[in-house]
C-alpha positions as CSV (number, residue, x, y, z in Angstrom):
1,H,-3.4,24.6,11.8
2,E,-1.9,21.2,11.0
3,P,1.4,21.3,12.8
4,T,-0.4,22.4,16.0
5,Q,-2.9,19.6,15.7
6,I,-0.1,17.1,15.2
7,G,1.9,18.5,18.2
8,I,-1.1,18.4,20.5
9,M,-2.1,14.9,19.5
10,L,1.4,13.4,19.9
11,G,2.1,15.5,23.1
12,M,-1.1,14.2,24.7
13,A,-0.4,10.6,23.7
14,V,3.2,10.8,25.0
15,S,2.1,12.3,28.3
16,K,-0.5,9.5,28.8
17,R,1.8,6.8,27.3
18,G,0.7,3.3,28.2
19,S,-2.3,4.5,30.2
20,L,-5.1,3.6,27.8
21,D,-6.7,7.0,28.6
22,E,-10.2,7.0,27.1
23,A,-10.4,10.8,26.6
24,V,-7.1,10.9,24.6
25,F,-8.2,7.9,22.6
26,K,-11.4,9.6,21.6
27,M,-9.4,12.7,20.5
28,L,-7.1,10.5,18.3
29,Y,-10.0,8.3,17.0
30,V,-11.8,11.3,15.5
31,H,-8.7,11.9,13.3
32,V,-8.7,8.4,11.7
33,P,-11.7,8.3,9.3
34,S,-11.1,4.7,8.4
35,L,-12.0,3.7,12.0
36,H,-15.4,5.5,11.9
37,P,-18.7,3.7,11.5
38,A,-20.6,4.1,8.2
39,N,-23.1,6.6,9.7
40,Y,-20.3,8.8,11.1
41,P,-20.1,12.3,9.4
42,D,-17.5,12.4,6.7
43,L,-14.5,14.5,7.8
44,E,-11.6,15.9,5.8
45,V,-8.4,15.0,7.7
46,S,-5.0,15.5,6.2
47,S,-2.7,12.5,5.8
48,A,-0.1,13.9,8.2
49,V,-2.8,14.3,10.9
50,Q,-4.1,10.8,10.3
51,T,-0.5,9.5,10.6
52,A,0.1,11.3,13.8
53,A,-3.2,10.0,15.2
54,V,-2.3,6.4,14.5
55,M,1.1,6.8,16.0
56,G,-0.5,8.5,19.0
57,I,-2.8,5.4,19.5
58,G,0.3,3.2,19.6
59,L,1.9,5.4,22.2
60,L,-1.3,5.5,24.3
61,Y,-1.6,1.7,24.3
62,Q,2.1,1.1,24.6
63,G,2.8,-2.3,26.2
64,S,-0.8,-3.0,26.8
65,K,-1.0,-6.0,24.4
66,N,-4.6,-4.9,23.8
67,R,-6.0,-7.2,21.2
68,R,-8.6,-4.8,19.8
69,M,-6.0,-2.1,19.1
70,A,-3.5,-4.6,17.7
71,E,-6.1,-5.9,15.2
72,M,-7.1,-2.4,14.3
73,L,-3.5,-1.3,13.7
74,L,-2.8,-4.4,11.7
75,A,-5.7,-3.7,9.5
76,E,-4.5,-0.1,9.1
77,I,-1.1,-1.3,7.8
78,G,-2.7,-2.8,4.7
79,R,-5.7,-0.6,4.2
80,R,-6.1,0.9,0.7
81,A,-6.4,4.6,0.4
82,C,-10.0,5.6,-0.2
83,N,-10.8,8.5,-2.6
84,D,-7.1,9.4,-2.9
85,R,-7.4,11.3,0.4
86,L,-4.5,9.6,1.9
87,Q,-1.6,10.4,-0.5
88,D,1.3,9.4,1.8
89,R,0.3,5.8,2.1
90,E,3.8,4.5,2.9
91,G,4.2,6.9,5.8
92,Y,0.8,6.0,7.2
93,S,1.5,2.3,6.9
94,L,4.9,2.7,8.6
95,A,3.3,4.6,11.5
96,A,0.6,1.9,11.9
97,G,3.4,-0.7,12.0
98,L,5.4,1.2,14.6
99,A,2.2,1.7,16.6
100,L,1.5,-2.0,16.4
101,G,5.0,-2.8,17.7
102,L,4.4,-0.4,20.7
103,V,1.1,-2.1,21.5
104,C,2.4,-5.7,21.3
């Protein structure tokens, strides 16, 4: 159920805001297919869930100035949609930009 997934991801990220919690990061990471290595199983994740996961990463790393996360989020802002799976590209890019602002 998509709204439940989004609520859980954002709720966990907000509750651990600025903590760099590894367990919550792994939960969010699974929902952003563009971050997965090439040998990772292909997962169907809706654009709303991907957007929430990216925003959750920003909340989780808020104020950390973590270079790796900043570079990843910067890359996500301009990433092209692959296989037309991410239909709401503007919303995703906006969330990545907001998340980048939280990290830096």
